[in-house]
C-alpha positions in Angstrom: 76.6 -157.9 -166.6 76.8 -155.2 -169.5 73.7 -153.0 -169.6 75.0 -150.3 -171.6 73.0 -149.5 -174.6 69.7 -151.3 -173.5 66.7 -149.2 -173.6 65.1 -148.2 -170.8 61.5 -149.8 -170.3 63.2 -153.1 -171.9 62.0 -156.2 -170.6 65.8 -157.6 -169.4 65.3 -161.4 -169.2 68.1 -163.2 -167.1 69.1 -166.4 -165.6 69.2 -167.7 -162.4 70.5 -171.2 -162.6 69.9 -172.1 -158.6 67.8 -174.8 -157.3 69.7 -175.7 -154.0 66.5 -175.3 -152.2 64.3 -177.4 -153.9 62.9 -180.4 -151.8 62.3 -183.1 -153.8 64.6 -183.5 -157.2 67.1 -181.1 -159.1 67.4 -180.2 -162.2 65.2 -176.8 -162.4 69.1 -175.2 -162.6 69.1 -176.5 -165.6 66.4 -174.4 -167.3 67.6 -171.0 -168.3 69.3 -171.6 -171.6 66.7 -174.3 -172.6 64.4 -171.8 -172.4 66.3 -168.9 -174.1 66.4 -171.7 -177.0 63.0 -172.5 -177.2 62.0 -168.7 -177.2 64.3 -168.3 -180.3 63.7 -171.4 -181.7 63.2 -170.7 -185.8 60.6 -173.2 -185.0 58.2 -170.3 -184.6 58.2 -166.9 -184.4 59.0 -163.5 -182.1 55.4 -162.2 -182.6 53.0 -162.0 -179.7 49.4 -163.4 -180.0 48.3 -159.5 -179.4 50.5 -158.5 -182.0 53.5 -157.4 -180.9 56.9 -157.8 -182.8 59.7 -158.8 -180.3 62.4 -158.1 -182.2 61.2 -154.3 -182.3 63.9 -152.3 -180.8 64.0 -151.7 -177.3 61.5 -154.5 -176.3 63.5 -156.8 -174.7 67.4 -158.2 -173.9 68.4 -161.5 -173.4 71.5 -161.2 -170.5 72.4 -164.5 -169.8 73.1 -166.2 -166.4 74.3 -165.0 -163.3 76.6 -167.6 -161.6 75.8 -168.7 -157.9 79.0 -170.0 -156.7 77.9 -169.8 -153.4 74.4 -171.3 -152.1 74.8 -169.0 -148.6 75.2 -165.9 -150.7 72.3 -166.6 -153.3 69.9 -164.7 -152.3 72.1 -161.5 -151.7 73.7 -162.0 -155.6 69.7 -162.3 -156.8 68.6 -158.9 -154.9 72.0 -157.2 -155.9 71.3 -158.1 -160.1 67.5 -157.2 -159.9 68.6 -154.2 -157.9 70.9 -153.4 -160.9 68.3 -154.0 -163.4 66.0 -151.7 -162.1 68.7 -149.0 -161.9 69.0 -148.7 -165.4 65.0 -148.7 -165.6 64.2 -152.6 -167.3 61.9 -154.4 -166.6 63.2 -157.8 -164.8 62.1 -161.2 -166.1 63.9 -164.2 -164.4 64.2 -167.5 -165.6 64.7 -170.0 -162.4 65.4 -172.3 -160.9 63.4 -172.9 -158.3 60.8 -170.9 -157.0 63.1 -169.6 -153.9 64.3 -166.9 -156.1 61.1 -165.2 -156.1 61.6 -164.1 -152.6 65.2 -162.0 -153.2 63.8 -160.7 -156.6 60.9 -159.4 -154.0 62.9 -158.0 -152.1 64.3 -155.6 -154.7 61.2 -154.6 -156.5 59.5 -153.7 -153.7 61.8 -151.0 -152.8 60.6 -149.6 -155.9 56.8 -150.6 -156.8 54.8 -150.0 -153.9 51.8 -151.2 -153.3 52.1 -154.1 -155.8 50.1 -157.1 -156.3 51.5 -160.7 -157.0 49.6 -162.8 -159.8 51.1 -166.1 -158.9 50.8 -169.4 -160.9 51.3 -172.5 -159.1 50.1 -176.1 -158.4 50.9 -175.3 -154.7 51.0 -171.9 -152.4 54.5 -172.0 -151.6 53.0 -170.5 -148.1 54.5 -173.0 -145.7 56.6 -171.7 -142.6 59.3 -173.6 -142.9 59.7 -177.5 -145.2 62.0 -180.0 -144.2 63.3 -177.2 -141.6 64.1 -174.8 -144.4 62.4 -171.8 -144.0 64.0 -170.6 -147.5 63.0 -173.4 -149.5 61.1 -173.4 -152.8 57.8 -174.5 -150.7 58.0 -171.2 -148.6 58.8 -168.2 -150.5 55.6 -166.3 -150.3 55.3 -166.8 -146.4 58.7 -164.7 -146.0 56.9 -161.8 -148.6 53.9 -161.5 -147.2 55.9 -161.4 -143.3 57.9 -158.7 -145.2 55.1 -156.5 -146.5 56.2 -156.8 -150.0 53.1 -157.1 -151.6 50.4 -155.5 -150.6 48.2 -158.2 -152.4 48.5 -161.7 -153.5 46.7 -163.7 -155.9 47.6 -167.2 -156.7 45.6 -169.6 -159.5 46.2 -173.2 -160.1 46.2 -174.3 -156.4 45.6 -177.9 -155.9 47.5 -179.1 -152.9 46.0 -177.6 -150.0 46.3 -178.7 -146.6 45.3 -177.3 -142.8 48.8 -175.5 -142.6 48.7 -174.0 -145.9 45.0 -172.9 -145.3 45.9 -171.2 -141.9 48.7 -169.6 -143.9 46.4 -168.2 -146.3 44.1 -166.6 -144.1 47.0 -165.3 -141.8 48.4 -163.4 -144.6 44.7 -162.4 -146.6 45.9 -164.4 -149.8 43.0 -164.7 -152.7 43.3 -168.2 -154.1 41.4 -169.6 -157.2 41.7 -173.3 -156.3 41.6 -175.4 -159.5 37.9 -176.5 -158.6 37.1 -172.9 -158.8 38.9 -171.9 -162.1 35.9 -170.0 -163.4 36.6 -167.5 -160.7 39.4 -166.3 -162.7 37.4 -164.6 -165.3 36.7 -161.6 -162.3 40.1 -161.0 -161.7 41.0 -157.1 -161.9 44.3 -155.1 -160.6 44.5 -151.5 -159.5 48.0 -151.7 -158.6 51.4 -152.5 -160.8 51.7 -156.4 -161.1 54.6 -158.4 -160.9 53.8 -162.2 -162.3 55.5 -165.4 -160.6 54.8 -168.7 -162.7 55.4 -171.7 -161.5 55.2 -174.6 -164.5 53.8 -176.9 -162.6 50.6 -174.9 -162.2 50.2 -176.8 -165.7 48.9 -180.1 -166.2 51.6 -182.7 -166.4 50.3 -183.2 -170.1 51.0 -179.7 -171.1 54.1 -179.5 -168.5 55.8 -182.8 -168.2 58.9 -181.3 -167.6 58.6 -180.1 -163.8 60.2 -182.1 -160.1 56.4 -182.2 -158.8 54.0 -183.8 -161.2 50.1 -182.4 -160.2 47.3 -184.1 -162.3 44.3 -182.0 -163.0 46.2 -178.2 -163.8 45.7 -175.6 -166.0 46.2 -175.9 -169.9 48.5 -174.0 -171.7 45.6 -172.1 -173.3 44.2 -171.5 -170.0 46.8 -169.6 -168.4 47.8 -167.7 -171.3 44.0 -166.3 -171.3 44.5 -165.3 -167.8 48.0 -163.7 -168.4 45.8 -161.5 -171.5 43.5 -160.8 -169.0 46.0 -159.0 -166.5 45.3 -154.9 -167.7 47.6 -153.3 -165.0 51.3 -152.2 -165.4 53.7 -155.6 -165.3 56.5 -154.6 -163.8 58.8 -157.7 -163.5 57.8 -161.4 -163.8 59.3 -164.7 -163.4 59.3 -168.2 -165.1 60.2 -170.9 -162.4 60.4 -174.7 -161.5 60.9 -176.0 -165.2 63.5 -179.1 -165.1 64.6 -180.4 -168.7 65.6 -183.7 -166.8 62.0 -184.5 -166.5 60.5 -183.3 -170.4 59.3 -185.2 -173.0 60.6 -184.1 -176.5 60.9 -180.2 -175.7 56.9 -180.2 -174.5 57.8 -177.8 -171.6 60.5 -175.7 -173.3 58.2 -175.0 -175.8 55.3 -174.3 -173.2 58.1 -171.6 -171.4 59.1 -170.5 -174.9 55.6 -169.1 -175.6 54.8 -167.9 -171.8 57.7 -166.0 -172.4 56.7 -164.2 -175.1 53.5 -163.3 -174.4 55.1 -162.0 -170.7 57.3 -159.4 -172.6 54.9 -158.6 -174.8 52.0 -158.2 -171.8 55.2 -155.8 -170.3 54.6 -153.5 -173.1 51.2 -153.8 -174.2 50.4 -152.5 -170.5 53.1 -150.0 -170.4 51.9 -148.6 -173.7 48.4 -148.5 -172.6 49.5 -146.7 -169.2 51.1 -144.2 -170.9 48.1 -143.4 -173.7 45.9 -143.3 -170.4 48.2 -141.1 -168.6 
């Protein structure tokens, strides 16, 4: 991966085409190039809603995909890649892939950023102790993250698939959950530590994101999700977009949402960093 010449502080967009730990359908591994295509589509422009021109110097770099040939080494490759980006003072924005990739990403990030808050958008808490016998399933990353003490605070938004086991896990780890039925509580969110954003596309209602493996009705609109993102004022040290399955998309609806979300996330990284520098 060529990092020479990329400005420190840039959002480094890297793809991890990995979905071996998906429990239902595969296809998320095909998402990174589709997201990049939507992000760069001439049907729109590269300005964020907050007024940042992403074509400005040192804003972002598209680094392509990291090929993962060996499932057994996947997490080591992902962690090593993020560690390398952080060593160059870049802000990693990872394109999945399934949600299992978030665990090795946080293993790398937590070495540099503590205490760290995770703002997690999802239909599912992804806190299973194990799923189908796999403790590293895409249904389990936040159980591993919290067990390892990689985050001081985990806030989940959009949840609508709770069960008794997950409620026990939430209590065990002290997770703050805003279920869809209580979405109005998201307006009260505030953060006083650096934030990592983990965005599972199935947090959106299937009407706004049909291209996911797990359709869960009653979710966020794209506008609601962007509004919550825009409410974050703390420094954003990294992010991921995961669980987009292009095989199930309809007329590029989900891809377009991914492109917009990626723009706003990159904008948030720079806007909040600039605000922090000004305050300092």
